[in-house]
C-alpha positions as CSV (number, residue, x, y, z in Angstrom):
1,M,28.5,51.2,24.4
2,S,29.5,54.7,23.4
3,T,30.9,53.4,20.1
4,I,27.5,51.8,19.3
5,R,25.7,55.1,20.3
6,N,28.1,57.2,18.2
7,S,27.6,54.8,15.2
8,K,23.8,55.2,15.6
9,I,24.1,59.0,15.7
10,F,26.4,59.0,12.7
11,A,24.0,56.7,10.8
12,I,21.0,59.0,11.6
13,T,23.0,62.1,10.6
14,V,24.0,60.5,7.2
15,L,20.4,59.5,6.7
16,L,19.1,63.1,7.4
17,I,21.7,64.6,5.1
18,A,20.8,62.2,2.3
19,L,17.1,62.9,2.7
20,A,17.8,66.7,2.6
21,A,19.8,66.3,-0.5
22,C,17.1,64.2,-2.2
23,S,14.4,66.8,-1.3
24,G,16.5,69.6,-2.7
25,Q,16.9,67.8,-6.0
26,S,13.2,67.0,-6.5
27,A,12.3,70.6,-6.0
28,T,14.2,71.6,-9.1
29,T,12.6,70.9,-12.4
30,N,13.0,72.1,-16.0
31,S,9.3,71.6,-17.0
32,P,6.5,73.7,-15.8
33,S,4.2,72.1,-13.3
34,P,1.0,73.4,-11.9
35,S,1.4,75.1,-8.6
36,A,-0.6,77.5,-6.4
37,T,0.5,80.3,-8.7
38,S,-0.3,78.6,-12.0
39,I,-3.3,79.7,-14.1
40,T,-4.9,77.6,-16.8
41,G,-8.0,77.7,-18.9
42,K,-9.8,80.8,-20.1
43,Q,-7.9,83.2,-17.7
44,A,-4.5,82.0,-19.0
45,S,-5.7,82.3,-22.6
46,K,-7.0,85.8,-21.9
47,D,-3.7,86.8,-20.2
48,F,-1.6,85.4,-23.0
49,A,-3.8,87.1,-25.7
50,K,-3.1,90.4,-24.0
51,V,0.7,89.8,-24.0
52,M,0.5,88.5,-27.6
53,T,-1.5,91.6,-28.8
54,A,1.1,94.0,-27.1
55,S,3.9,92.0,-28.8
56,V,2.3,92.1,-32.3
57,N,1.6,95.9,-31.9
58,L,5.2,96.6,-30.7
59,A,6.7,94.5,-33.6
60,T,4.5,96.3,-36.1
61,A,5.3,99.8,-34.7
62,N,9.1,99.3,-34.2
63,G,10.1,96.4,-36.3
64,L,11.4,93.1,-35.0
65,T,14.7,91.3,-35.0
66,Q,14.3,87.6,-34.0
67,T,17.4,85.5,-33.5
68,T,16.4,81.8,-33.7
69,T,18.7,78.9,-32.8
70,N,17.6,75.5,-34.0
71,S,19.5,72.6,-32.3
72,K,19.6,70.7,-35.5
73,Y,20.1,73.4,-38.2
74,G,21.8,76.4,-36.7
75,V,21.1,80.1,-36.2
76,Y,18.6,82.1,-38.2
77,V,18.0,85.9,-38.0
78,L,14.6,87.0,-39.0
79,V,13.9,90.7,-39.5
80,L,10.5,92.3,-39.8
81,D,10.4,95.9,-41.0
82,S,8.2,98.3,-39.0
83,G,4.6,98.8,-40.2
84,T,5.3,102.4,-40.8
85,S,7.8,101.6,-43.6
86,P,6.5,102.1,-47.1
87,K,8.1,98.8,-48.1
88,Y,6.9,96.8,-45.0
89,Q,8.9,93.6,-45.6
90,A,10.5,90.7,-43.8
91,A,13.7,88.7,-44.5
92,I,15.7,85.8,-43.1
93,K,19.4,85.3,-42.9
94,N,19.9,81.5,-42.9
95,P,22.7,79.6,-41.2
96,D,24.6,79.3,-44.5
97,G,24.5,83.1,-44.8
98,S,22.0,83.3,-47.6
99,I,19.2,85.9,-47.3
100,N,15.6,85.5,-48.5
101,F,12.3,87.2,-48.2
102,V,9.9,85.8,-45.5
103,F,6.3,85.6,-46.7
104,E,4.7,83.9,-43.7
105,A,4.0,86.2,-40.7
106,D,3.8,83.3,-38.4
107,S,7.6,82.8,-38.8
108,F,7.8,85.6,-36.2
109,V,7.0,84.5,-32.7
110,P,4.4,87.2,-31.8
111,F,2.4,86.4,-35.0
112,F,2.8,82.6,-34.4
113,A,1.5,83.2,-30.8
114,Q,-1.5,85.1,-32.2
115,E,-2.3,82.1,-34.5
116,R,-2.0,79.6,-31.6
117,V,-4.3,81.7,-29.3
118,N,-6.9,81.6,-32.0
119,A,-6.5,77.8,-32.3
120,N,-7.3,77.3,-28.6
121,D,-4.2,75.4,-27.7
122,K,-3.7,74.5,-24.0
123,I,-2.0,77.3,-22.1
124,L,-0.4,77.3,-18.7
125,E,0.6,80.6,-17.0
126,T,3.2,80.5,-14.3
127,G,4.7,83.9,-13.2
128,D,6.4,85.5,-16.2
129,K,6.1,82.4,-18.4
130,F,3.4,80.9,-20.6
131,T,3.6,77.3,-21.7
132,L,1.6,76.3,-24.7
133,T,1.0,72.7,-25.7
134,R,0.3,72.1,-29.4
135,M,-0.6,68.6,-30.7
136,I,0.7,67.8,-34.2
137,E,-0.2,64.4,-35.5
138,G,-0.5,63.0,-32.0
139,S,2.8,64.4,-30.8
140,A,3.1,67.2,-28.3
141,Q,5.2,70.3,-29.0
142,L,5.8,72.5,-26.0
143,Y,6.3,76.3,-26.4
144,E,7.5,78.3,-23.5
145,F,7.2,82.0,-23.8
146,T,9.1,84.3,-21.4
147,I,7.5,87.7,-20.9
148,S,9.3,90.9,-20.1
149,H,7.7,94.4,-19.9
150,G,4.4,93.0,-21.0
151,T,5.7,91.5,-24.3
152,I,7.2,88.2,-25.5
153,A,10.9,88.3,-24.9
154,S,11.7,84.7,-26.0
155,E,10.2,81.4,-27.0
156,T,11.6,78.0,-26.5
157,M,10.0,75.1,-28.5
158,T,10.8,71.5,-27.8
159,D,9.3,68.7,-29.9
160,S,8.9,65.0,-29.3
161,T,12.1,64.2,-31.3
162,G,14.2,66.3,-29.0
163,I,14.8,69.2,-31.4
164,T,14.9,72.5,-29.5
165,V,14.4,75.9,-31.1
166,V,15.1,79.1,-29.1
167,S,14.0,82.5,-30.4
168,N,15.1,85.8,-28.7
169,L,13.2,88.9,-29.7
170,N,14.4,92.5,-30.0
171,Y,11.7,95.0,-30.9
172,A,14.0,97.2,-32.9
173,L,15.9,97.3,-36.1
174,P,19.7,97.7,-35.5
175,A,22.0,98.4,-38.4
176,T,22.7,94.6,-38.9
177,S,19.0,94.0,-39.2
178,L,18.5,96.8,-41.7
179,A,21.4,95.3,-43.7
180,I,19.6,92.0,-43.9
181,L,16.5,93.7,-45.2
182,K,18.5,95.7,-47.7
183,S,20.3,92.5,-49.0
184,A,16.9,90.8,-49.5
185,V,15.8,93.6,-51.7
186,N,18.9,93.6,-53.8
């Protein structure tokens, strides 16, 4: 009798442990999901526009070094001169080491964000992250913007083909960034 009772207790214990493990796994997710602290609609767009404007202003004032890693093509370094520079220019160092001028402002995350806010894309705000959904020819592209000190610190884009592009932003022009700008001029 005590063996049957011990077996039942053991079975119940294993079941409870399994249920606890399952509930712990389902609480972890890599995609944003609406929760009590999520904001959508006009308020999320308004909040994101405020962050985007601060980011554009800081990039224009201080310059911007953007390191972008594309899961298919490699690492790019984009450099935007500060707006106070008489030559105000932008350049890109490609994965193969070649350096070219950049003529499209939306190559830089803050300016891309500005363009997307004006396009009225769907925006979800959760804590220090904004997730923007952009439809291109019927396929969704997700952009996750991480915010630090009121400006965009990074952007992660994932498209329907599985390509991931991660951009980290530094609102400054260290010597390596200035060298990229100088090489583009020469």
